C-alpha atoms as one frame of an Amber mdcrd trajectory, in Angstrom:
protein
  17.687   4.483   4.992  16.036   6.166   2.006  13.770   8.112   4.286  16.836
   9.501   6.090  18.210  10.869   2.811  14.905  12.489   1.946  14.618  13.934
   5.476  18.046  15.531   5.043  16.810  17.297   1.936  13.447  18.228   3.433
  15.087  19.704   6.543  16.176  22.608   4.365  13.067  23.615   2.428  15.220
  25.594  -0.002  17.110  22.434  -0.911  13.944  20.363  -1.084  12.378  22.923
  -3.390  15.302  22.479  -5.791  14.790  18.717  -6.134  11.123  18.088  -5.370
  10.104  18.380  -9.019  12.600  15.678 -10.004  10.493  13.078  -8.195   7.031
  12.078  -9.239   4.649   9.905  -7.281   3.194   6.968  -9.146   0.326   4.709
  -8.068   0.955   1.239  -9.451  -1.540  -1.651  -9.410  -0.469  -5.105  -8.217
   1.207  -7.377 -10.789   2.506  -4.428 -12.855   5.869  -4.766 -14.580   8.032
  -1.686 -14.017  11.101  -3.048 -15.787  11.321  -5.859 -18.303  14.371  -8.096
 -18.582  16.478  -6.797 -21.521  15.379  -3.160 -21.151  17.704  -0.462 -19.878
  16.569   0.814 -16.505  15.931   4.562 -16.616  14.105   4.911 -13.289  14.892
   4.484  -9.626  11.903   3.747  -7.397  11.591   4.737  -3.741   8.803   2.651
  -2.231   6.338   4.664  -0.165   3.726   1.893   0.073   3.565  -1.650  -1.202
   5.878  -4.440  -2.187   7.920  -5.181  -5.296   9.935  -8.146  -6.409  12.926
  -8.549  -8.672  12.974 -11.751 -10.692  14.455 -13.360 -13.757  13.518 -16.072
 -16.195  15.664 -19.207 -16.128  14.677 -21.437 -19.042  11.002 -20.605 -18.589
  11.154 -20.818 -14.791  10.350 -17.699 -12.746  13.113 -17.151 -10.152  12.488
 -14.477  -7.515  15.738 -12.798  -6.550  14.713 -10.175  -4.005  11.738  -8.457
  -2.364  11.470  -4.741  -1.597   9.198  -2.961   0.877   8.391   0.513   2.148
  11.411   2.754   2.644  13.616   0.910   0.175  15.036   1.977  -3.164  14.902
  -0.397  -6.087  16.095  -0.529  -9.638  18.236  -2.880 -11.634  21.243  -0.923
 -10.393  23.608  -2.577 -12.840  21.380  -1.412 -15.666  20.470   1.966 -14.143
  24.062   3.039 -13.525  25.767   1.015 -16.284  23.209   1.727 -19.035  23.166
  -1.953 -19.956  20.163  -4.222 -20.526  18.686  -5.443 -17.259  19.009  -9.098
 -16.399  16.016  -8.715 -14.065  12.308  -7.974 -14.237  10.821  -5.662 -11.627
   7.142  -5.931 -10.737   4.731  -4.953  -8.019   3.260  -7.684  -5.836   0.806
  -5.382  -4.052  -0.765  -2.138  -5.155   2.084   0.255  -4.562   2.943   3.915
  -4.372   6.452   4.849  -5.452   8.486   8.007  -5.850  10.214   7.822  -9.212
  13.365   9.624 -10.286  15.274   9.317 -13.528  19.005   8.737 -13.819  19.439
  12.323 -14.981  17.491  13.606 -11.982  19.546  11.542  -9.552  22.796  12.711
 -11.165  21.639  16.322 -10.785  20.821  15.777  -7.097  24.253  14.241  -6.503
  25.888  17.165  -8.277  23.997  19.732  -6.175  24.251  17.805  -2.891  27.399
  15.633  -2.910  26.790  14.597   0.711  23.864  12.493  -0.504  26.271  10.336
  -2.510  27.597   8.936   0.770  24.109   7.970   1.889  23.366   6.358  -1.440
  26.691   4.538  -1.329  25.543   3.023   1.986  22.359   1.806   0.302  24.384
   0.152  -2.464  26.772  -1.438   0.028  23.837  -2.821   2.014  22.357  -4.267
  -1.159  25.701  -5.859  -2.069  25.921  -7.348   1.420  22.375  -8.733   1.059
  23.341 -10.335  -2.258  26.400 -11.920  -0.669  24.353 -13.429   2.175  21.757
 -14.730  -0.280  24.454 -16.267  -2.463  26.138 -18.001   0.480  22.824 -19.215
   1.837  21.965 -20.852  -1.482  25.279 -22.713  -1.419  25.584 -23.508   2.276
  22.056 -23.984   3.637  19.359 -26.505   2.885  15.809 -25.256   2.106  14.609
 -25.865   5.678  17.400 -23.663   7.072  16.779 -20.952   4.433  13.093 -20.899
   5.407  13.867 -20.731   9.133  16.285 -17.848   8.547  13.629 -16.073   6.500
  11.141 -16.431   9.371  13.599 -14.791  11.765  15.250 -12.173   9.563  12.369
 -11.149   7.284   8.982 -12.017   8.818   7.342  -9.381   6.575   8.069 -11.633
   3.604   6.204 -14.517   5.229   3.266 -12.231   6.116   2.923 -10.357   2.830
   4.263 -12.442  -0.031   2.350 -15.241  -1.811   3.791 -18.695  -1.158   4.749
 -19.400  -4.772   7.029 -16.325  -4.775   8.559 -17.342  -1.434   9.219 -20.834
  -2.806  10.845 -19.333  -5.892  12.989 -17.072  -3.689  14.094 -20.057  -1.568
  14.890 -22.103  -4.676  12.256 -24.777  -4.035   8.833 -25.756  -5.332   5.623
 -24.559  -3.672   4.949 -28.185  -2.647   8.337 -28.392  -0.900   7.627 -25.110
   0.869   4.281 -26.449   2.045   6.011 -29.546   3.469   8.586 -27.397   5.281
   5.857 -25.210   6.754   3.883 -28.245   7.927   6.918 -29.572   9.832   6.886
 -26.558  12.145
């Protein structure tokens, strides 16, 4: 979805030339924190290569909330748009390459190219829908069912993410995840 927005801009080199300098490419090593819980998010990241995770601390326990891969945009949107302290941490899992834009840069792009607001709105709606499904799954489904759904809907998570992060994401211990995997 992100790539489609960028392609729209790049299709008109004049337009792309106006915004290209607002993005900068950043190479980020694995296990690098891009946003710390409590900070105000000033950057939006478009993932070109790699994997990131959003997580929070719950009484000393690391809870993974979401994973992000190539072609996705990530920030603590509540913090980025609302200028409030983030309730999440954002870190790389793999060595990653991201395009970074500031809030001011994004606002300028939206002002110059209002049509891109619609595309970005779709990204936000998709993210909200993902949050809703995750929320319902945590209430409705047992860990076995959540794992089975993950295998079907997001096999890239199973292939690329360390087990302890997957367990955290599913709301179980790594030992419980190992038991579930051994039942298959």
